[in-house]
C-alpha positions as CSV (number, residue, x, y, z in Angstrom):
1,X,6.9,-2.7,-11.4
2,X,5.6,0.2,-9.4
3,X,5.7,3.0,-11.4
4,X,5.8,4.8,-7.9
5,X,7.2,4.3,-4.7
6,X,5.2,6.3,-1.5
7,X,8.0,7.1,0.6
8,X,7.8,9.2,4.3
9,X,9.9,10.8,5.6
10,X,9.1,12.9,9.0
11,X,5.6,11.9,9.0
12,X,5.1,14.0,5.4
13,X,4.6,12.1,2.9
14,X,6.8,12.1,-0.6
15,X,5.8,10.6,-4.1
16,X,9.2,9.2,-5.7
17,X,8.6,9.0,-10.3
18,X,10.1,6.9,-12.4
19,X,10.2,11.1,-14.2
20,X,12.8,11.5,-11.2
21,X,10.4,13.9,-9.5
22,X,8.9,14.2,-6.0
23,X,6.6,15.5,-4.6
24,X,5.1,16.4,-1.3
25,X,1.4,15.5,-1.1
26,X,0.7,17.6,1.7
27,X,2.2,20.6,0.2
28,X,1.6,20.0,-3.3
29,X,5.4,20.7,-4.2
30,X,7.1,18.9,-7.8
31,X,10.7,18.8,-6.7
32,X,13.3,18.5,-9.1
33,X,16.7,19.2,-9.5
34,X,19.7,19.1,-12.3
35,X,17.8,20.1,-15.7
36,X,20.5,21.8,-17.2
37,X,18.8,22.7,-19.9
38,X,21.3,24.1,-22.6
39,X,23.8,22.4,-21.8
40,X,23.3,20.5,-25.7
41,X,23.0,23.7,-27.1
42,X,26.1,24.7,-25.3
43,X,27.8,20.9,-27.2
44,X,26.8,21.8,-29.8
45,X,28.4,25.5,-29.6
46,X,32.2,23.7,-29.3
47,X,31.4,21.3,-32.5
48,X,29.9,18.7,-30.4
49,X,27.6,16.8,-32.2
50,X,24.5,16.7,-29.6
51,X,21.2,15.8,-31.1
52,X,18.9,18.8,-29.9
53,X,16.3,16.2,-29.5
54,X,17.2,15.8,-26.1
55,X,16.4,19.2,-24.3
56,X,13.0,19.1,-25.9
57,X,13.0,15.6,-24.1
58,X,13.9,17.1,-21.1
59,X,11.6,19.7,-21.1
60,X,8.7,17.1,-22.5
61,X,8.5,14.8,-18.9
62,X,9.0,18.4,-16.9
63,X,5.5,20.0,-18.8
64,X,4.0,16.4,-18.4
65,X,4.9,15.5,-14.9
66,X,2.8,19.6,-13.9
67,X,0.4,18.0,-15.9
68,X,0.0,15.4,-13.4
69,X,0.9,16.0,-10.3
70,X,-0.6,19.7,-10.4
71,X,1.3,21.4,-7.8
72,X,0.6,24.4,-6.9
73,X,4.5,24.8,-6.6
74,X,7.6,23.0,-8.8
75,X,11.2,23.4,-6.7
76,X,14.3,22.8,-8.6
77,X,17.5,21.6,-6.7
78,X,20.4,23.9,-8.9
79,X,21.7,23.0,-12.2
80,X,18.0,24.3,-13.8
81,X,20.6,25.2,-17.1
82,X,24.6,24.3,-18.0
83,X,25.9,27.2,-19.1
84,X,25.6,30.6,-20.2
85,X,22.6,32.4,-22.2
86,X,22.2,30.0,-25.5
87,X,19.4,29.4,-28.4
88,X,18.0,26.4,-25.5
89,X,17.5,29.1,-22.9
90,X,15.4,30.9,-25.9
91,X,13.2,27.5,-25.9
92,X,12.2,27.2,-22.5
93,X,11.4,30.5,-21.7
94,X,8.4,29.6,-24.5
95,X,7.2,27.0,-22.2
96,X,7.9,28.9,-19.6
97,X,5.4,30.9,-21.3
98,X,2.6,28.3,-21.4
99,X,3.3,27.1,-17.9
100,X,3.3,30.6,-15.9
101,X,0.5,29.8,-13.6
102,X,2.6,27.5,-11.5
103,X,5.1,29.3,-9.8
104,X,9.3,27.8,-10.4
105,X,11.9,28.6,-7.1
106,X,14.9,27.8,-7.8
107,X,18.4,27.1,-5.3
108,X,20.8,28.1,-7.8
109,X,23.3,25.4,-8.7
110,X,27.1,25.9,-9.3
111,X,25.5,26.6,-13.1
112,X,23.1,28.4,-12.1
113,X,24.6,31.8,-13.7
114,X,22.8,33.1,-16.5
115,X,22.2,37.1,-14.8
116,X,18.8,37.3,-12.6
117,X,16.8,39.3,-15.1
118,X,16.9,36.3,-16.6
119,X,14.8,34.6,-14.6
120,X,12.9,36.9,-13.5
121,X,12.0,37.5,-16.9
122,X,11.5,33.6,-16.9
123,X,9.1,34.4,-13.9
124,X,11.8,32.2,-11.6
125,X,12.2,33.0,-7.7
126,X,15.5,32.3,-7.2
127,X,16.9,31.5,-3.7
128,X,21.0,31.9,-3.9
129,X,22.5,29.3,-1.5
130,X,18.8,27.1,0.5
131,X,15.1,27.5,0.8
132,X,13.6,26.1,3.9
133,X,9.8,25.3,4.5
134,X,9.4,24.1,7.5
135,X,11.6,21.2,8.3
136,X,12.5,21.1,5.4
137,X,16.0,22.1,3.7
138,X,17.2,22.3,0.4
139,X,20.7,23.1,-0.8
140,X,22.0,22.0,-4.2
141,X,25.2,20.5,-3.1
142,X,25.8,17.5,-0.3
143,X,28.5,19.6,1.0
144,X,27.1,22.4,2.4
145,X,24.2,20.6,4.5
146,X,26.3,20.2,8.3
147,X,27.9,17.4,9.3
148,X,26.0,17.4,12.6
149,X,22.3,18.1,12.4
150,X,21.3,18.8,15.8
151,X,17.6,19.2,15.0
152,X,16.1,15.8,14.6
153,X,13.3,17.2,13.3
154,X,15.2,18.8,10.5
155,X,15.7,17.2,6.4
156,X,17.4,18.1,3.7
157,X,17.0,17.5,-0.3
158,X,20.3,18.0,-2.5
159,X,21.0,17.3,-5.8
160,X,24.3,17.8,-7.8
161,X,25.7,14.4,-7.7
162,X,23.7,12.6,-9.5
163,X,23.6,9.7,-8.1
164,X,23.6,5.9,-9.2
165,X,23.7,2.7,-8.3
166,X,24.6,-0.4,-9.4
167,X,21.8,-3.6,-9.9
168,X,23.9,-7.5,-10.0
169,X,22.7,-9.6,-12.6
170,X,23.8,-12.8,-13.2
171,X,27.6,-13.9,-12.8
172,X,29.8,-11.0,-12.8
173,X,27.7,-8.2,-15.0
174,X,26.4,-5.2,-13.5
175,X,24.0,-2.7,-14.5
176,X,24.4,1.8,-13.1
177,X,21.2,3.5,-12.9
178,X,19.5,6.6,-11.6
179,X,18.6,7.1,-7.9
180,X,16.7,8.4,-5.5
181,X,19.2,8.1,-2.3
182,X,18.3,8.4,1.4
183,X,20.2,9.2,4.5
184,X,18.5,9.5,8.0
185,X,19.4,13.5,8.0
186,X,19.3,14.0,4.1
187,X,18.0,12.8,0.1
188,X,20.2,13.1,-3.6
189,X,18.3,13.4,-5.9
190,X,18.5,12.2,-9.3
191,X,19.4,13.9,-12.2
192,X,16.5,15.3,-13.6
193,X,18.5,16.0,-17.3
194,X,19.3,12.6,-19.0
195,X,22.0,14.2,-20.6
196,X,24.0,13.9,-17.5
197,X,26.4,11.9,-16.4
198,X,25.8,9.2,-12.9
199,X,27.5,9.1,-9.3
200,X,27.2,5.5,-7.9
201,X,27.1,6.0,-4.8
202,X,26.5,2.7,-1.9
203,X,24.0,2.9,0.6
204,X,25.6,2.5,3.5
205,X,23.3,-0.1,7.0
206,X,19.7,2.4,7.8
207,X,20.3,4.1,3.8
208,X,18.2,3.7,1.3
209,X,18.1,4.6,-2.4
210,X,15.3,3.8,-4.6
211,X,16.1,2.6,-8.5
212,X,14.9,4.4,-11.6
213,X,14.6,1.3,-14.4
214,X,12.9,2.5,-17.4
215,X,9.3,3.8,-15.6
216,X,9.1,1.5,-12.7
217,X,11.7,2.9,-8.8
218,X,12.3,0.1,-7.5
219,X,13.6,-0.6,-3.5
220,X,17.5,-1.4,-3.9
221,X,17.9,-1.4,0.3
């Protein structure tokens, strides 16, 4: 099984990688969503024992993706952080200092509530609701995508839902896996952070889902 799949939208090529990222080949942009960094620290602060290693593993995957694709810019489609500032934000700053040669842009999500001065300190470009690059638009929540997109040359990328798809096995057994979910007008990206819930999607006719199963990307529709 392949570790990535190439997917073409409006004559542009995107690599869907098992590390839960999308790489836009023509523009050299690395696209991801819903890291929810600091979520484990938020739970521990509330007295819930969650291993600190979870965030470190997510950051290691993040750094590995940057080293692999060597993007000209990283675009995060919302929820880079989970809540208010905590010790894990400080850890991110240390990693960011090692990666300051890579421009990063964040389209704010509903969880991105740290002060703007913090983003400036981290060297992150902020977009409040939407960022547009050529014919592609980036928003965090799918409900912010127009219901009827008049422009046939427009396509949206979003996050927020943490989409997943169920794959049925023998009998009545089924397993749920995070996925890339494509409709004719928009894509919902999988949550990059592994300490997140999922929302099961059921692709309609002419829609596509690509499940992320361990180190593989598998077309499911």
